[in-house]
C-alpha positions in Angstrom: 99.4 11.0 -38.5 97.7 14.2 -39.8 93.9 13.8 -40.0 93.6 17.0 -41.9 95.6 15.6 -44.9 95.8 11.8 -44.5 92.6 11.4 -46.6 92.3 14.8 -48.3 94.3 17.3 -50.3 95.3 20.6 -48.8 92.9 23.4 -49.6 90.4 21.2 -51.4 87.0 19.9 -50.5 86.4 16.1 -50.8 84.8 14.7 -54.0 81.3 14.4 -52.6 77.8 15.0 -53.6 77.7 18.0 -51.3 80.8 19.5 -52.9 79.3 19.0 -56.3 76.2 20.9 -55.3 77.8 23.4 -52.9 77.1 27.2 -53.0 80.7 28.3 -52.5 82.2 31.6 -51.5 85.4 33.3 -52.8 88.4 31.7 -51.1 89.5 33.6 -48.0 93.2 34.4 -47.6 95.8 32.8 -45.3 96.7 34.5 -42.1 100.0 36.3 -42.6 101.6 38.5 -40.0 100.2 39.6 -36.6 96.6 40.7 -35.9 94.7 41.4 -32.7 91.0 40.9 -31.9 88.5 40.4 -29.1 88.0 36.7 -29.9 89.9 34.2 -32.0 87.8 31.3 -33.2 89.7 28.1 -34.3 87.7 25.9 -36.7 85.5 26.7 -39.6 82.7 24.2 -39.1 79.3 24.6 -37.4 80.8 25.3 -33.9 83.3 27.9 -35.1 81.0 29.6 -37.6 78.1 29.8 -35.1 80.4 31.1 -32.4 81.9 33.7 -34.7 78.5 34.8 -36.0 76.9 35.1 -32.6 79.8 37.0 -31.2 80.0 39.4 -34.1 76.3 40.1 -33.7 77.0 41.0 -30.1 79.6 43.6 -31.3 82.8 41.6 -30.8 85.8 41.9 -33.2 86.2 38.3 -34.3 88.9 36.5 -36.2 88.2 32.9 -37.5 91.0 30.5 -38.5 90.4 27.4 -40.5 93.1 24.9 -41.4 91.5 23.8 -44.6 88.4 25.4 -46.2 85.2 26.5 -44.4 82.9 23.6 -43.9 85.7 21.2 -44.9 85.3 18.7 -42.1 82.3 16.8 -40.6 80.2 19.9 -41.0 80.4 19.6 -44.8 80.2 15.8 -45.1 77.6 14.5 -42.6 74.2 12.9 -43.0 72.4 16.3 -42.6 70.1 15.2 -39.8 68.9 17.8 -37.3 68.0 15.6 -34.4 65.9 16.1 -31.3 67.3 16.3 -27.7 70.8 15.0 -27.1 72.7 12.1 -28.6 71.9 10.2 -25.4 68.2 9.4 -24.7 66.5 11.1 -21.8 66.1 8.0 -19.5 69.8 7.4 -19.7 70.5 11.1 -19.1 68.3 11.0 -16.0 70.5 8.2 -14.6 73.6 10.0 -15.6 72.9 13.6 -14.3 69.5 13.5 -12.5 66.1 14.5 -13.7 66.4 18.3 -13.4 69.7 18.4 -15.3 68.4 16.0 -17.9 65.4 18.2 -18.5 67.7 21.2 -19.0 69.7 19.2 -21.5 66.4 18.2 -23.3 65.4 21.9 -23.5 68.8 22.8 -24.9 68.5 20.0 -27.5 65.2 21.5 -28.6 66.7 25.0 -28.7 69.5 23.6 -30.9 66.9 22.6 -33.6 65.2 26.0 -33.3 68.5 27.8 -33.6 69.3 26.0 -36.9 65.9 26.9 -38.3 66.1 30.5 -37.1 69.5 31.0 -38.7 68.3 29.5 -41.9 65.3 31.8 -42.0 67.0 35.0 -40.8 70.0 34.7 -43.1 68.1 33.1 -46.0 70.4 30.1 -46.2 69.5 27.9 -49.1 70.2 24.4 -47.7 67.0 22.5 -48.5 65.8 22.1 -44.9 62.9 19.5 -44.6 61.1 18.2 -41.6 61.1 14.7 -40.3 63.5 12.1 -38.9 62.5 8.4 -38.5 64.1 6.0 -36.1 63.9 2.5 -37.5 64.2 -0.6 -35.2 65.9 -3.8 -36.5 65.1 -6.2 -33.7 61.6 -7.0 -32.4 63.0 -7.6 -28.8 64.0 -3.9 -28.7 60.9 -2.5 -30.1 59.1 -2.1 -26.7 61.9 0.3 -25.7 61.2 2.5 -28.7 57.5 2.6 -27.9 58.2 3.3 -24.2 60.5 6.1 -25.1 58.0 7.8 -27.4 55.5 7.6 -24.5 58.0 9.1 -22.1 58.8 12.1 -24.4 55.0 12.7 -24.9 54.0 12.4 -21.3 57.0 13.5 -19.2 58.5 16.1 -21.6 55.4 17.3 -23.4 56.9 16.5 -26.8 53.9 16.0 -29.1 55.8 15.8 -32.4 56.8 12.2 -32.1 54.7 9.1 -32.7 55.3 5.3 -32.5 55.3 3.2 -35.7 54.5 -0.5 -35.8 55.7 -2.9 -38.5 52.9 -2.1 -40.9 53.4 1.6 -40.6 57.2 1.6 -41.0 57.0 -0.8 -44.0 54.5 1.5 -45.6 56.8 4.5 -45.1 60.0 2.8 -46.2 60.5 0.4 -49.1 62.2 -2.3 -47.1 61.3 -5.3 -44.9 64.3 -4.8 -42.7 62.5 -3.0 -39.9 59.9 -4.1 -37.3 58.8 -0.7 -36.2 60.2 2.5 -34.7 59.2 6.2 -34.3 58.6 9.2 -36.4 59.8 12.6 -35.2 58.3 15.5 -37.1 60.0 18.1 -34.9 63.4 17.0 -36.3 64.6 17.6 -39.8 67.4 17.3 -42.4 69.3 19.6 -44.7 72.3 20.0 -47.1 75.1 20.2 -44.5 77.7 21.9 -46.5 75.4 24.6 -47.8 74.2 25.2 -44.2 77.9 25.7 -43.2 78.6 27.9 -46.2 75.5 29.9 -45.5 76.7 30.5 -42.0 80.0 31.7 -43.5 78.2 34.2 -45.6 76.4 35.5 -42.6 79.7 35.8 -40.7 81.3 37.8 -43.5 78.4 40.2 -43.6 78.6 40.6 -39.8 82.3 41.6 -40.1 84.1 38.4 -39.0 87.6 38.3 -40.4 88.0 34.8 -41.8 91.2 33.1 -42.9 91.4 29.7 -44.6 94.4 27.3 -44.9 95.6 28.8 -41.6 96.4 25.9 -39.4 96.8 26.6 -35.7 100.0 25.1 -34.4 99.8 26.5 -30.8 97.4 28.2 -28.5 99.3 30.0 -25.7 97.5 30.9 -22.5 97.7 34.4 -21.2 96.1 37.8 -21.4 95.9 38.2 -24.3 96.0 34.6 -25.5 98.3 33.9 -28.4 97.1 31.8 -31.4 100.0 30.8 -33.7 99.9 29.6 -37.4 102.9 28.8 -39.7 102.7 32.3 -41.1 100.9 34.4 -38.6 99.8 35.1 -35.1 96.6 36.3 -33.4 96.5 38.1 -30.1 93.1 37.7 -28.6 91.3 38.5 -25.3 89.4 35.2 -25.7 89.8 32.0 -27.8 87.1 29.6 -28.8 88.1 26.1 -30.1 85.7 24.3 -32.3 87.8 21.6 -33.9 85.9 18.4 -33.1 87.5 15.3 -34.7 90.3 17.4 -36.2 91.7 18.7 -32.9 94.8 16.6 -33.1 97.2 17.3 -30.3 96.6 21.1 -30.2 94.8 20.9 -26.8 95.8 17.7 -25.0 93.1 17.7 -22.3 90.3 17.9 -24.8 92.0 15.4 -27.1 92.0 12.9 -24.2 88.2 13.1 -24.0 87.3 13.3 -27.7 88.3 10.6 -30.2 88.2 11.0 -34.0 86.5 8.2 -35.9 85.6 7.8 -39.6 82.3 7.2 -41.3 81.3 6.9 -45.0 78.4 8.0 -47.3 77.5 7.1 -50.8 75.2 8.9 -53.2 73.4 6.9 -55.9 72.6 8.2 -59.3 69.3 10.2 -59.5 66.5 7.6 -59.1 63.6 9.7 -60.3 60.7 10.9 -58.1 58.6 7.7 -58.3 61.4 5.3 -57.4 62.8 7.6 -54.7 59.4 7.8 -53.0 59.1 4.0 -53.1 62.2 4.0 -50.8 61.2 6.9 -48.5 57.6 7.8 -49.0 57.5 11.1 -47.1 61.0 12.4 -47.9 62.2 12.2 -44.3 65.6 11.2 -43.0 66.1 7.8 -41.4 68.5 6.5 -38.7 68.3 2.9 -37.6 69.2 0.9 -34.5 72.6 -0.6 -35.5 75.5 0.3 -33.3 77.3 1.5 -36.4 74.2 3.4 -37.4 72.8 3.3 -40.9 71.5 6.8 -41.7 70.0 8.0 -45.0 67.7 10.4 -46.8 66.9 11.6 -50.3 68.7 14.5 -52.0 66.8 17.3 -53.7 67.5 15.6 -57.0 66.2 12.2 -55.8 69.4 10.4 -55.1 69.6 8.1 -52.0 72.3 9.4 -49.7 73.2 6.5 -47.5 75.7 6.6 -44.6 77.2 3.7 -42.6 79.9 1.1 -42.4 82.9 0.9 -40.1 86.6 0.9 -40.6 89.6 0.4 -38.3 92.2 3.1 -38.5 92.2 6.6 -39.7 93.1 6.2 -43.4 90.0 5.8 -45.6 89.8 2.3 -47.2 90.6 1.9 -50.8 87.1 0.4 -51.4 85.4 3.4 -49.8 82.3 3.1 -51.9 81.7 -0.5 -50.7 81.8 0.6 -47.0 78.5 2.3 -47.3 77.1 0.5 -50.3 77.2 -2.9 -48.5 74.9 -1.9 -45.6 72.7 0.1 -48.1 72.0 -3.1 -50.1 71.1 -4.9 -46.8 68.3 -2.4 -46.4 67.5 -1.8 -50.1 68.5 -4.9 -52.2 66.5 -3.4 -55.0 69.3 -0.9 -55.5 71.8 -3.5 -56.5 72.0 -2.1 -60.1 71.9 1.5 -59.1 75.0 3.4 -60.0 77.0 5.0 -57.2 78.0 8.5 -58.4 79.8 9.7 -55.2 81.4 8.1 -52.2 83.2 9.9 -49.5 84.4 9.6 -45.9 84.6 12.0 -43.0 86.0 12.3 -39.5 83.8 13.1 -36.5 84.5 13.3 -32.8 83.0 11.0 -30.2 83.2 10.8 -26.4 82.9 7.7 -24.2 79.3 8.5 -23.1 78.3 10.2 -26.5 77.6 13.5 -24.8 79.5 16.6 -26.2 82.6 17.8 -24.4 82.3 21.5 -23.3 85.4 22.6 -21.5 86.9 25.8 -20.1 90.6 25.2 -20.7 91.7 28.6 -19.2 89.7 31.6 -18.0 89.7 33.0 -21.5 89.9 29.8 -23.6 86.8 27.6 -24.2 86.3 24.5 -26.3 83.2 22.5 -27.5 83.5 19.3 -29.5 82.7 15.5 -29.4 79.1 15.7 -30.7 79.2 11.9 -31.5 77.1 12.1 -34.7 74.6 14.6 -33.3 76.4 17.8 -34.3 74.4 19.6 -36.9 72.1 21.1 -34.3 74.2 20.8 -31.1 77.4 22.3 -32.7 75.3 25.2 -33.9 73.9 25.7 -30.4 77.5 25.3 -28.9 78.5 28.4 -30.8 75.6 30.3 -29.3 76.5 29.1 -25.8 80.2 29.9 -26.2 79.3 33.4 -27.3 77.2 33.8 -24.2 80.0 32.6 -21.9 82.5 35.0 -23.6 80.0 37.8 -23.1 80.0 37.1 -19.4 76.9 34.9 -19.0 78.3 31.3 -18.6 75.3 29.6 -16.9 74.1 27.7 -20.0 77.6 26.8 -21.2 78.2 25.4 -17.7 75.0 23.2 -17.9 76.7 21.4 -20.8 80.2 21.5 -19.3 78.9 19.9 -16.1 77.9 16.7 -17.9 80.8 14.3 -17.1 82.9 13.0 -20.0 85.6 10.5 -19.1 89.1 10.3 -20.6 89.6 7.5 -23.1 91.6 4.7 -21.4 95.3 5.1 -22.3 94.8 8.7 -23.5 95.6 9.6 -27.1 98.1 6.7 -27.6 95.9 3.7 -26.8 92.4 5.0 -27.7 92.7 3.7 -31.3 93.5 0.1 -30.3 90.7 0.3 -27.8 88.4 1.6 -30.5 89.3 -1.3 -32.8 88.4 -3.8 -30.1 85.1 -2.1 -29.3 84.1 -1.7 -33.0 84.9 -5.3 -33.7 82.7 -6.5 -30.8 79.8 -4.2 -31.7 79.9 -4.9 -35.4 79.9 -8.6 -34.6 76.9 -8.0 -32.3 75.1 -6.2 -35.1 75.6 -9.1 -37.4 74.4 -11.7 -34.9 
């Protein structure tokens, strides 16, 4: 099974709203022959592009290899949400790693958002960044936790950009009766994910990064220098940085045992017009709700509803892909029953058991960062910055992330899919009940 081609055509972006509105570069060549460099970056998503950019700005000679096209994977297909903190809430992190380490992780999460905004501003990336992410709670019995968590962030972490929303407030902000309350985070935001990735690629090219597309890595050989092999070429590098996330495959077995690829789906409606769009989301913020298989949605710049959600079992996208996300969309917004779906697409992301990213030193000169578990727009961008620091000789901050324990999936890469099917069946049933 080849996740790079099982659902997509070689060398082509998916048929998505983001592709239709992407600000593309000229195609970069395949790697042919042998080249040498200081650092070889594998993966052309946020992790790889950010790593390459930060290293090039530090004066390193960088080669970046992408198996498909830059921004082809989750970086060019996701919900575009730039979330606060980590994927795991702070009270759970405190239990997992202790209060001091949890506070360091919170600060890194905040830095990740700031890094995204700083890169957008400094490199003039046109990706439609807007502030605001709302968390919407479906079940009244869980609402007290949302309110308690808002208070915790305000009092214990000094985070004053979040506020609690009761039922009246959330129903005034969203055109649905589905939610009983939640929270509004004005320090988070949302953007056009593919154009952010392509903007990073432009910045990389200007910084002197040598980028090669359709150059799939088949082997990474340890040594000094390390050897990175593709079907038609080879890179000899002092350091290697892997940023492959859900598309890692079997290239690096230890990371693959800790990071599992899963699929998710998004639909884009026809343009709804300014008035109707704002009846759905009054303040043009992004929304994520409390389902285990999260519903996440926002408005596009041309007033479409971009709605993500739905689960599937197996790695091939279903034939009725549009219905996978349209069905939960109509549960939230039944008034969109007659709205035309103009685009529907799927994507593959990487998750870990505890939903914290997997930062790993595979060899003294080979690093990896992946497994962002749906929180990757900001954290993958920061991961590139942290890998650049570690390669430059200052590994303290990379190690703060690497020291968060991530367990191997039971059964390794062979049994993790059956285990996922069982887990997803249970949690989807729980959501429905």
